Backbone as XML, in Angstrom:
<?xml version="1.0"?>
<chain id="A" units="angstrom">
  <residue number="1" name="MET">
    <atom name="N" x="-20.662" y="15.127" z="7.024"/>
    <atom name="CA" x="-21.056" y="13.965" z="7.789"/>
    <atom name="C" x="-20.413" y="12.732" z="7.142"/>
  </residue>
  <residue number="2" name="ALA">
    <atom name="N" x="-19.769" y="11.922" z="7.940"/>
    <atom name="CA" x="-19.127" y="10.715" z="7.431"/>
    <atom name="C" x="-20.170" y="9.638" z="7.169"/>
  </residue>
  <residue number="3" name="THR">
    <atom name="N" x="-19.983" y="8.919" z="6.080"/>
    <atom name="CA" x="-20.908" y="7.837" z="5.774"/>
    <atom name="C" x="-20.305" y="6.526" z="6.240"/>
  </residue>
  <residue number="4" name="LYS">
    <atom name="N" x="-21.162" y="5.636" z="6.669"/>
    <atom name="CA" x="-20.719" y="4.324" z="7.109"/>
    <atom name="C" x="-20.530" y="3.406" z="5.913"/>
  </residue>
  <residue number="5" name="ALA">
    <atom name="N" x="-19.518" y="2.564" z="5.987"/>
    <atom name="CA" x="-19.287" y="1.590" z="4.931"/>
    <atom name="C" x="-20.332" y="0.488" z="5.027"/>
  </residue>
  <residue number="6" name="ARG">
    <atom name="N" x="-20.869" y="0.138" z="3.886"/>
    <atom name="CA" x="-21.845" y="-0.947" z="3.844"/>
    <atom name="C" x="-21.157" y="-2.220" z="3.375"/>
  </residue>
  <residue number="7" name="ALA">
    <atom name="N" x="-21.714" y="-3.349" z="3.725"/>
    <atom name="CA" x="-21.108" y="-4.638" z="3.401"/>
    <atom name="C" x="-21.046" y="-4.891" z="1.903"/>
  </residue>
  <residue number="8" name="ASP">
    <atom name="N" x="-21.881" y="-4.211" z="1.102"/>
    <atom name="CA" x="-21.870" y="-4.462" z="-0.333"/>
    <atom name="C" x="-20.994" y="-3.478" z="-1.107"/>
  </residue>
  <residue number="9" name="ASP">
    <atom name="N" x="-20.276" y="-2.575" z="-0.404"/>
    <atom name="CA" x="-19.345" y="-1.667" z="-1.059"/>
    <atom name="C" x="-18.146" y="-2.458" z="-1.582"/>
  </residue>
  <residue number="10" name="PRO">
    <atom name="N" x="-17.622" y="-2.119" z="-2.776"/>
    <atom name="CA" x="-16.483" y="-2.866" z="-3.327"/>
    <atom name="C" x="-15.251" y="-2.824" z="-2.425"/>
  </residue>
  <residue number="11" name="GLY">
    <atom name="N" x="-14.970" y="-1.688" z="-1.801"/>
    <atom name="CA" x="-13.813" y="-1.596" z="-0.915"/>
    <atom name="C" x="-13.948" y="-2.491" z="0.297"/>
  </residue>
  <residue number="12" name="VAL">
    <atom name="N" x="-15.149" y="-2.575" z="0.834"/>
    <atom name="CA" x="-15.390" y="-3.426" z="2.003"/>
    <atom name="C" x="-15.254" y="-4.894" z="1.606"/>
  </residue>
  <residue number="13" name="ARG">
    <atom name="N" x="-15.788" y="-5.252" z="0.441"/>
    <atom name="CA" x="-15.648" y="-6.638" z="-0.023"/>
    <atom name="C" x="-14.183" y="-6.992" z="-0.226"/>
  </residue>
  <residue number="14" name="ALA">
    <atom name="N" x="-13.386" y="-6.066" z="-0.774"/>
    <atom name="CA" x="-11.960" y="-6.321" z="-0.970"/>
    <atom name="C" x="-11.258" y="-6.485" z="0.374"/>
  </residue>
  <residue number="15" name="GLU">
    <atom name="N" x="-11.641" y="-5.689" z="1.366"/>
    <atom name="CA" x="-11.075" y="-5.830" z="2.710"/>
    <atom name="C" x="-11.377" y="-7.208" z="3.292"/>
  </residue>
  <residue number="16" name="VAL">
    <atom name="N" x="-12.604" y="-7.673" z="3.131"/>
    <atom name="CA" x="-12.991" y="-8.977" z="3.666"/>
    <atom name="C" x="-12.196" y="-10.083" z="2.987"/>
  </residue>
  <residue number="17" name="ILE">
    <atom name="N" x="-12.050" y="-9.988" z="1.660"/>
    <atom name="CA" x="-11.259" y="-10.980" z="0.920"/>
    <atom name="C" x="-9.813" y="-10.937" z="1.385"/>
  </residue>
  <residue number="18" name="GLY">
    <atom name="N" x="-9.287" y="-9.727" z="1.575"/>
    <atom name="CA" x="-7.911" y="-9.582" z="2.063"/>
    <atom name="C" x="-7.723" y="-10.179" z="3.436"/>
  </residue>
  <residue number="19" name="GLU">
    <atom name="N" x="-8.701" y="-9.995" z="4.313"/>
    <atom name="CA" x="-8.613" y="-10.576" z="5.648"/>
    <atom name="C" x="-8.641" y="-12.098" z="5.595"/>
  </residue>
  <residue number="20" name="ARG">
    <atom name="N" x="-9.450" y="-12.634" z="4.699"/>
    <atom name="CA" x="-9.483" y="-14.098" z="4.564"/>
    <atom name="C" x="-8.150" y="-14.623" z="4.049"/>
  </residue>
  <residue number="21" name="ALA">
    <atom name="N" x="-7.533" y="-13.903" z="3.112"/>
    <atom name="CA" x="-6.292" y="-14.364" z="2.501"/>
    <atom name="C" x="-5.092" y="-14.170" z="3.417"/>
  </residue>
  <residue number="22" name="THR">
    <atom name="N" x="-5.047" y="-13.060" z="4.142"/>
    <atom name="CA" x="-3.850" y="-12.735" z="4.921"/>
    <atom name="C" x="-4.072" y="-12.741" z="6.418"/>
  </residue>
  <residue number="23" name="GLY">
    <atom name="N" x="-5.277" y="-12.963" z="6.872"/>
    <atom name="CA" x="-5.566" y="-12.917" z="8.294"/>
    <atom name="C" x="-6.118" y="-11.559" z="8.672"/>
  </residue>
  <residue number="24" name="ALA">
    <atom name="N" x="-6.615" y="-11.449" z="9.863"/>
    <atom name="CA" x="-7.222" y="-10.200" z="10.322"/>
    <atom name="C" x="-6.153" y="-9.134" z="10.475"/>
  </residue>
  <residue number="25" name="HIS">
    <atom name="N" x="-6.534" y="-7.919" z="10.220"/>
    <atom name="CA" x="-5.638" y="-6.790" z="10.421"/>
    <atom name="C" x="-6.450" y="-5.627" z="10.973"/>
  </residue>
  <residue number="26" name="ASP">
    <atom name="N" x="-5.780" y="-4.750" z="11.664"/>
    <atom name="CA" x="-6.497" y="-3.638" z="12.248"/>
    <atom name="C" x="-5.961" y="-2.293" z="11.774"/>
  </residue>
  <residue number="27" name="GLU">
    <atom name="N" x="-5.295" y="-2.297" z="10.642"/>
    <atom name="CA" x="-4.835" y="-1.032" z="10.094"/>
    <atom name="C" x="-5.987" y="-0.345" z="9.380"/>
  </residue>
  <residue number="28" name="THR">
    <atom name="N" x="-5.783" y="0.878" z="8.998"/>
    <atom name="CA" x="-6.874" y="1.630" z="8.411"/>
    <atom name="C" x="-7.286" y="1.108" z="7.051"/>
  </residue>
  <residue number="29" name="LYS">
    <atom name="N" x="-6.348" y="0.659" z="6.256"/>
    <atom name="CA" x="-6.675" y="0.156" z="4.932"/>
    <atom name="C" x="-5.624" y="-0.860" z="4.500"/>
  </residue>
  <residue number="30" name="TRP">
    <atom name="N" x="-6.045" y="-1.889" z="3.800"/>
    <atom name="CA" x="-5.153" y="-2.909" z="3.285"/>
    <atom name="C" x="-4.230" y="-2.263" z="2.251"/>
  </residue>
  <residue number="31" name="ALA">
    <atom name="N" x="-2.944" y="-2.516" z="2.304"/>
    <atom name="CA" x="-1.947" y="-1.806" z="1.499"/>
    <atom name="C" x="-2.251" y="-1.771" z="-0.004"/>
  </residue>
  <residue number="32" name="PRO">
    <atom name="N" x="-2.595" y="-2.883" z="-0.667"/>
    <atom name="CA" x="-2.857" y="-2.805" z="-2.112"/>
    <atom name="C" x="-4.087" y="-1.972" z="-2.477"/>
  </residue>
  <residue number="33" name="LEU">
    <atom name="N" x="-4.877" y="-1.580" z="-1.506"/>
    <atom name="CA" x="-6.041" y="-0.744" z="-1.797"/>
    <atom name="C" x="-5.728" y="0.741" z="-1.691"/>
  </residue>
  <residue number="34" name="THR">
    <atom name="N" x="-4.488" y="1.088" z="-1.338"/>
    <atom name="CA" x="-4.151" y="2.497" z="-1.165"/>
    <atom name="C" x="-3.596" y="3.085" z="-2.456"/>
  </residue>
  <residue number="35" name="THR">
    <atom name="N" x="-3.842" y="4.358" z="-2.635"/>
    <atom name="CA" x="-3.303" y="5.085" z="-3.779"/>
    <atom name="C" x="-1.787" y="5.144" z="-3.706"/>
  </residue>
  <residue number="36" name="GLU">
    <atom name="N" x="-1.239" y="5.259" z="-2.506"/>
    <atom name="CA" x="0.210" y="5.342" z="-2.340"/>
    <atom name="C" x="0.910" y="4.088" z="-2.845"/>
  </residue>
  <residue number="37" name="PHE">
    <atom name="N" x="0.319" y="2.931" z="-2.611"/>
    <atom name="CA" x="0.915" y="1.681" z="-3.085"/>
    <atom name="C" x="1.011" y="1.681" z="-4.601"/>
  </residue>
  <residue number="38" name="TRP">
    <atom name="N" x="-0.078" y="2.020" z="-5.266"/>
    <atom name="CA" x="-0.081" y="1.989" z="-6.731"/>
    <atom name="C" x="0.780" y="3.095" z="-7.310"/>
  </residue>
  <residue number="39" name="ALA">
    <atom name="N" x="0.858" y="4.239" z="-6.632"/>
    <atom name="CA" x="1.763" y="5.300" z="-7.076"/>
    <atom name="C" x="3.209" y="4.814" z="-6.989"/>
  </residue>
  <residue number="40" name="MET">
    <atom name="N" x="3.550" y="4.106" z="-5.906"/>
    <atom name="CA" x="4.900" y="3.566" z="-5.773"/>
    <atom name="C" x="5.206" y="2.571" z="-6.877"/>
  </residue>
  <residue number="41" name="VAL">
    <atom name="N" x="4.276" y="1.681" z="-7.154"/>
    <atom name="CA" x="4.482" y="0.682" z="-8.210"/>
    <atom name="C" x="4.697" y="1.369" z="-9.562"/>
  </residue>
  <residue number="42" name="ILE">
    <atom name="N" x="3.881" y="2.370" z="-9.861"/>
    <atom name="CA" x="3.999" y="3.073" z="-11.142"/>
    <atom name="C" x="5.332" y="3.817" z="-11.233"/>
  </residue>
  <residue number="43" name="VAL">
    <atom name="N" x="5.740" y="4.469" z="-10.152"/>
    <atom name="CA" x="7.012" y="5.197" z="-10.165"/>
    <atom name="C" x="8.180" y="4.232" z="-10.335"/>
  </residue>
  <residue number="44" name="ILE">
    <atom name="N" x="8.142" y="3.097" z="-9.661"/>
    <atom name="CA" x="9.222" y="2.117" z="-9.798"/>
    <atom name="C" x="9.285" y="1.576" z="-11.222"/>
  </residue>
  <residue number="45" name="VAL">
    <atom name="N" x="8.136" y="1.256" z="-11.795"/>
    <atom name="CA" x="8.109" y="0.771" z="-13.182"/>
    <atom name="C" x="8.648" y="1.849" z="-14.123"/>
  </residue>
  <residue number="46" name="ALA">
    <atom name="N" x="8.259" y="3.101" z="-13.900"/>
    <atom name="CA" x="8.735" y="4.199" z="-14.745"/>
    <atom name="C" x="10.249" y="4.365" z="-14.631"/>
  </residue>
  <residue number="47" name="ILE">
    <atom name="N" x="10.784" y="4.248" z="-13.421"/>
    <atom name="CA" x="12.232" y="4.354" z="-13.230"/>
    <atom name="C" x="12.948" y="3.240" z="-13.982"/>
  </residue>
  <residue number="48" name="LEU">
    <atom name="N" x="12.449" y="2.022" z="-13.869"/>
    <atom name="CA" x="13.111" y="0.897" z="-14.529"/>
    <atom name="C" x="12.996" y="0.974" z="-16.049"/>
  </residue>
  <residue number="49" name="ILE">
    <atom name="N" x="11.865" y="1.456" z="-16.547"/>
    <atom name="CA" x="11.725" y="1.644" z="-17.995"/>
    <atom name="C" x="12.678" y="2.729" z="-18.478"/>
  </residue>
  <residue number="50" name="ALA">
    <atom name="N" x="12.757" y="3.823" z="-17.733"/>
    <atom name="CA" x="13.673" y="4.904" z="-18.108"/>
    <atom name="C" x="15.117" y="4.413" z="-18.144"/>
  </residue>
  <residue number="51" name="ALA">
    <atom name="N" x="15.484" y="3.573" z="-17.182"/>
    <atom name="CA" x="16.839" y="3.033" z="-17.161"/>
    <atom name="C" x="17.087" y="2.106" z="-18.343"/>
  </residue>
  <residue number="52" name="ALA">
    <atom name="N" x="16.044" y="1.385" z="-18.750"/>
    <atom name="CA" x="16.206" y="0.431" z="-19.855"/>
    <atom name="C" x="16.351" y="1.130" z="-21.213"/>
  </residue>
  <residue number="53" name="VAL">
    <atom name="N" x="15.688" y="2.269" z="-21.395"/>
    <atom name="CA" x="15.697" y="2.916" z="-22.713"/>
    <atom name="C" x="16.697" y="4.064" z="-22.808"/>
  </residue>
  <residue number="54" name="SER">
    <atom name="N" x="17.249" y="4.514" z="-21.695"/>
    <atom name="CA" x="18.157" y="5.655" z="-21.703"/>
    <atom name="C" x="19.609" y="5.193" z="-21.703"/>
  </residue>
  <residue number="55" name="ASP">
    <atom name="N" x="20.442" y="5.931" z="-22.444"/>
    <atom name="CA" x="21.870" y="5.620" z="-22.445"/>
    <atom name="C" x="22.598" y="6.297" z="-21.289"/>
  </residue>
  <residue number="56" name="THR">
    <atom name="N" x="22.022" y="7.364" z="-20.760"/>
    <atom name="CA" x="22.711" y="8.126" z="-19.717"/>
    <atom name="C" x="22.217" y="7.807" z="-18.312"/>
  </residue>
  <residue number="57" name="PHE">
    <atom name="N" x="21.122" y="7.111" z="-18.174"/>
    <atom name="CA" x="20.547" y="6.772" z="-16.874"/>
    <atom name="C" x="20.982" y="5.361" z="-16.532"/>
  </residue>
  <residue number="58" name="GLY">
    <atom name="N" x="22.006" y="5.222" z="-15.720"/>
    <atom name="CA" x="22.609" y="3.925" z="-15.442"/>
    <atom name="C" x="21.771" y="3.030" z="-14.545"/>
  </residue>
  <residue number="59" name="ASP">
    <atom name="N" x="22.142" y="1.752" z="-14.598"/>
    <atom name="CA" x="21.443" y="0.745" z="-13.788"/>
    <atom name="C" x="21.592" y="1.019" z="-12.293"/>
  </residue>
  <residue number="60" name="ARG">
    <atom name="N" x="22.798" y="1.364" z="-11.878"/>
    <atom name="CA" x="23.027" y="1.599" z="-10.445"/>
    <atom name="C" x="22.198" y="2.765" z="-9.941"/>
  </residue>
  <residue number="61" name="ARG">
    <atom name="N" x="22.109" y="3.837" z="-10.739"/>
    <atom name="CA" x="21.311" y="4.984" z="-10.332"/>
    <atom name="C" x="19.824" y="4.614" z="-10.288"/>
  </residue>
  <residue number="62" name="ALA">
    <atom name="N" x="19.370" y="3.830" z="-11.262"/>
    <atom name="CA" x="17.962" y="3.425" z="-11.282"/>
    <atom name="C" x="17.616" y="2.609" z="-10.046"/>
  </residue>
  <residue number="63" name="TRP">
    <atom name="N" x="18.455" y="1.647" z="-9.693"/>
    <atom name="CA" x="18.161" y="0.826" z="-8.520"/>
    <atom name="C" x="18.274" y="1.630" z="-7.224"/>
  </residue>
  <residue number="64" name="LEU">
    <atom name="N" x="19.152" y="2.647" z="-7.207"/>
    <atom name="CA" x="19.208" y="3.542" z="-6.059"/>
    <atom name="C" x="17.890" y="4.283" z="-5.916"/>
  </residue>
  <residue number="65" name="TYR">
    <atom name="N" x="17.354" y="4.796" z="-7.020"/>
    <atom name="CA" x="16.070" y="5.511" z="-6.971"/>
    <atom name="C" x="14.926" y="4.579" z="-6.587"/>
  </residue>
  <residue number="66" name="VAL">
    <atom name="N" x="14.952" y="3.347" z="-7.072"/>
    <atom name="CA" x="13.931" y="2.372" z="-6.687"/>
    <atom name="C" x="13.999" y="2.117" z="-5.184"/>
  </residue>
  <residue number="67" name="ALA">
    <atom name="N" x="15.201" y="1.971" z="-4.667"/>
    <atom name="CA" x="15.363" y="1.747" z="-3.221"/>
    <atom name="C" x="14.869" y="2.951" z="-2.419"/>
  </residue>
  <residue number="68" name="ILE">
    <atom name="N" x="15.130" y="4.156" z="-2.908"/>
    <atom name="CA" x="14.677" y="5.366" z="-2.217"/>
    <atom name="C" x="13.148" y="5.440" z="-2.210"/>
  </residue>
  <residue number="69" name="VAL">
    <atom name="N" x="12.525" y="5.162" z="-3.363"/>
    <atom name="CA" x="11.062" y="5.197" z="-3.448"/>
    <atom name="C" x="10.452" y="4.131" z="-2.534"/>
  </residue>
  <residue number="70" name="ALA">
    <atom name="N" x="10.997" y="2.914" z="-2.564"/>
    <atom name="CA" x="10.466" y="1.832" z="-1.723"/>
    <atom name="C" x="10.648" y="2.156" z="-0.239"/>
  </residue>
  <residue number="71" name="THR">
    <atom name="N" x="11.788" y="2.718" z="0.123"/>
    <atom name="CA" x="12.022" y="3.097" z="1.516"/>
    <atom name="C" x="11.048" y="4.183" z="1.960"/>
  </residue>
  <residue number="72" name="GLY">
    <atom name="N" x="10.818" y="5.155" z="1.079"/>
    <atom name="CA" x="9.846" y="6.196" z="1.394"/>
    <atom name="C" x="8.461" y="5.624" z="1.617"/>
  </residue>
  <residue number="73" name="TYR">
    <atom name="N" x="8.075" y="4.638" z="0.797"/>
    <atom name="CA" x="6.768" y="4.009" z="0.957"/>
    <atom name="C" x="6.686" y="3.250" z="2.283"/>
  </residue>
  <residue number="74" name="VAL">
    <atom name="N" x="7.719" y="2.487" z="2.599"/>
    <atom name="CA" x="7.725" y="1.708" z="3.833"/>
    <atom name="C" x="7.658" y="2.638" z="5.049"/>
  </residue>
  <residue number="75" name="VAL">
    <atom name="N" x="8.406" y="3.724" z="5.014"/>
    <atom name="CA" x="8.378" y="4.669" z="6.125"/>
    <atom name="C" x="6.994" y="5.310" z="6.244"/>
  </residue>
  <residue number="76" name="SER">
    <atom name="N" x="6.395" y="5.685" z="5.113"/>
    <atom name="CA" x="5.073" y="6.311" z="5.183"/>
    <atom name="C" x="4.022" y="5.336" z="5.694"/>
  </residue>
  <residue number="77" name="ARG">
    <atom name="N" x="4.114" y="4.062" z="5.306"/>
    <atom name="CA" x="3.170" y="3.062" z="5.835"/>
    <atom name="C" x="3.377" y="2.878" z="7.333"/>
  </residue>
  <residue number="78" name="GLY">
    <atom name="N" x="4.632" y="2.889" z="7.762"/>
    <atom name="CA" x="4.909" y="2.760" z="9.190"/>
    <atom name="C" x="4.330" y="3.917" z="9.978"/>
  </residue>
  <residue number="79" name="LEU">
    <atom name="N" x="4.473" y="5.138" z="9.447"/>
    <atom name="CA" x="3.894" y="6.295" z="10.120"/>
    <atom name="C" x="2.375" y="6.231" z="10.131"/>
  </residue>
  <residue number="80" name="ALA">
    <atom name="N" x="1.782" y="5.772" z="9.032"/>
    <atom name="CA" x="0.324" y="5.663" z="8.971"/>
    <atom name="C" x="-0.185" y="4.623" z="9.966"/>
  </residue>
  <residue number="81" name="LYS">
    <atom name="N" x="0.532" y="3.510" z="10.078"/>
    <atom name="CA" x="0.110" y="2.465" z="11.005"/>
    <atom name="C" x="0.361" y="2.861" z="12.456"/>
  </residue>
  <residue number="82" name="ALA">
    <atom name="N" x="1.349" y="3.723" z="12.686"/>
    <atom name="CA" x="1.636" y="4.159" z="14.047"/>
    <atom name="C" x="0.479" y="4.964" z="14.620"/>
  </residue>
  <residue number="83" name="GLY">
    <atom name="N" x="-0.319" y="5.557" z="13.753"/>
    <atom name="CA" x="-1.449" y="6.348" z="14.217"/>
    <atom name="C" x="-2.708" y="5.554" z="14.481"/>
  </residue>
  <residue number="84" name="THR">
    <atom name="N" x="-2.687" y="4.250" z="14.216"/>
    <atom name="CA" x="-3.869" y="3.420" z="14.461"/>
    <atom name="C" x="-3.663" y="2.590" z="15.714"/>
  </residue>
  <residue number="85" name="ASP">
    <atom name="N" x="-4.763" y="2.274" z="16.360"/>
    <atom name="CA" x="-4.688" y="1.436" z="17.555"/>
    <atom name="C" x="-4.480" y="-0.008" z="17.154"/>
  </residue>
  <residue number="86" name="HIS">
    <atom name="N" x="-3.582" y="-0.676" z="17.835"/>
    <atom name="CA" x="-3.352" y="-2.099" z="17.594"/>
    <atom name="C" x="-4.019" y="-2.871" z="18.717"/>
  </residue>
  <residue number="87" name="LEU">
    <atom name="N" x="-5.039" y="-3.615" z="18.365"/>
    <atom name="CA" x="-5.764" y="-4.396" z="19.360"/>
    <atom name="C" x="-5.662" y="-5.865" z="18.983"/>
  </residue>
  <residue number="88" name="PRO">
    <atom name="N" x="-4.715" y="-6.597" z="19.569"/>
    <atom name="CA" x="-4.542" y="-7.997" z="19.211"/>
    <atom name="C" x="-5.794" y="-8.818" z="19.490"/>
  </residue>
  <residue number="89" name="GLY">
    <atom name="N" x="-6.101" y="-9.683" z="18.561"/>
    <atom name="CA" x="-7.239" y="-10.577" z="18.721"/>
    <atom name="C" x="-8.571" y="-9.967" z="18.343"/>
  </residue>
  <residue number="90" name="LEU">
    <atom name="N" x="-8.602" y="-8.692" z="18.008"/>
    <atom name="CA" x="-9.854" y="-8.036" z="17.650"/>
    <atom name="C" x="-10.093" y="-8.169" z="16.159"/>
  </residue>
  <residue number="91" name="ARG">
    <atom name="N" x="-11.198" y="-8.750" z="15.779"/>
    <atom name="CA" x="-11.568" y="-8.861" z="14.371"/>
    <atom name="C" x="-12.658" y="-7.845" z="14.085"/>
  </residue>
  <residue number="92" name="ARG">
    <atom name="N" x="-12.475" y="-7.129" z="13.015"/>
    <atom name="CA" x="-13.473" y="-6.130" z="12.618"/>
    <atom name="C" x="-14.596" y="-6.837" z="11.853"/>
  </residue>
  <residue number="93" name="ARG">
    <atom name="N" x="-15.800" y="-6.542" z="12.198"/>
    <atom name="CA" x="-16.965" y="-7.135" z="11.542"/>
    <atom name="C" x="-17.726" y="-6.040" z="10.793"/>
  </residue>
  <residue number="94" name="VAL">
    <atom name="N" x="-18.118" y="-6.323" z="9.580"/>
    <atom name="CA" x="-18.936" y="-5.404" z="8.788"/>
    <atom name="C" x="-20.353" y="-5.952" z="8.772"/>
  </residue>
  <residue number="95" name="ARG">
    <atom name="N" x="-21.289" y="-5.100" z="9.106"/>
    <atom name="CA" x="-22.687" y="-5.550" z="9.151"/>
    <atom name="C" x="-23.495" y="-4.846" z="8.135"/>
  </residue>
</chain>
């Protein structure tokens, strides 16, 4: 059985703050609250650190991998958003 989000849940409060800062959105979850976003950030940081400390891992290859990871994230977010209904002007209210 699915549980309803309550207004005092930390995730719901973060969503409300995000809506105030960036405007209303109707996607399933605000991007910085997703595990995929933080996984992408960690992988990009790891790639850049590896490039900085390795003699054989060149800068061009590192930036190519960063671009590939970022593109994969953007495509996955696009696919995730494609599955949600877009209702212009509709603001979600938490009670």
